[in-house]
C-alpha positions in Angstrom: -33.2 -31.8 53.4 -30.5 -33.3 55.7 -30.8 -36.9 56.6 -30.8 -37.5 60.4 -28.9 -40.5 61.8 -32.1 -41.8 63.2 -33.7 -41.8 59.7 -31.1 -44.1 58.2 -31.8 -47.7 57.5 -30.1 -49.9 60.0 -28.7 -53.3 59.3 -28.7 -54.1 63.1 -31.4 -56.6 64.0 -32.0 -54.7 67.2 -32.2 -51.2 66.1 -33.9 -51.7 62.7 -37.2 -52.4 64.5 -38.3 -49.5 66.8 -40.1 -51.8 69.2 -37.2 -54.1 69.6 -34.9 -51.1 70.0 -37.1 -49.6 72.7 -37.2 -52.9 74.6 -33.4 -53.3 74.3 -32.9 -49.7 75.6 -35.1 -50.5 78.7 -33.1 -53.5 79.4 -29.8 -51.7 79.1 -31.0 -49.1 81.5 -31.5 -51.8 84.1 -28.1 -53.4 83.7 -25.9 -50.4 82.9 -24.7 -50.0 86.5 -23.6 -53.6 86.7 -21.3 -53.4 83.6 -18.0 -51.5 83.0 -18.3 -47.7 82.9 -18.3 -45.9 79.6 -19.8 -48.6 77.4 -21.7 -47.1 74.5 -25.4 -47.8 74.0 -24.8 -50.2 71.0 -22.5 -52.3 73.1 -25.0 -52.3 76.0 -27.8 -53.4 73.7 -25.5 -56.2 72.3 -24.7 -57.4 75.8 -28.3 -57.3 76.9 -29.3 -59.3 73.9 -27.1 -62.2 74.7 -28.0 -62.1 78.4 -24.9 -60.4 79.9 -26.1 -58.5 82.9 -23.1 -58.3 85.1 -19.3 -58.4 85.0 -19.3 -62.1 86.1 -21.3 -63.0 83.1 -18.3 -62.3 80.9 -16.6 -65.4 82.5 -19.2 -67.5 80.6 -18.3 -66.3 77.1 -15.2 -66.4 75.0 -13.6 -63.1 74.1 -13.7 -64.1 70.4 -17.5 -64.7 70.6 -18.1 -61.4 72.3 -16.0 -59.6 69.7 -18.3 -60.9 66.9 -21.4 -59.3 68.3 -22.8 -56.3 66.4 -22.2 -53.3 68.6 -19.0 -54.6 70.3 -16.0 -52.9 69.0 -12.4 -52.4 70.1 -13.3 -49.7 72.6 -15.9 -51.8 74.3 -13.6 -54.8 74.4 -10.8 -52.8 76.0 -13.1 -51.5 78.7 -14.5 -54.9 79.4 -11.1 -56.5 79.6 -9.8 -53.8 81.9 -12.8 -54.2 84.2 -12.3 -58.0 84.3 -8.6 -57.7 85.1 -9.3 -55.2 87.9 -11.7 -57.8 89.5 -9.4 -60.7 88.9 -11.8 -62.3 86.3 -11.3 -63.5 82.8 -13.2 -64.6 79.7 -14.1 -68.2 79.2 -11.0 -70.0 77.9 
């Protein structure tokens, strides 16, 4: 029998628990339109978990702290940085 991705054990504190994951997914649906386009679901869940709900919220966090979040990888960071630059914003110094 082939193991499905959803059947695998997760080390992520959000996705390991189905109820927590479901709540995080509901939250990401509510904030997705306020964040840079193209962010993957794991990145959206990570952002929602730390209270980032809009582009201006990134000005309250250091890039290095954001990069340490489970679910935020190089692709998400690049999209976030590009969106901040486009709006004349930046991460917390």
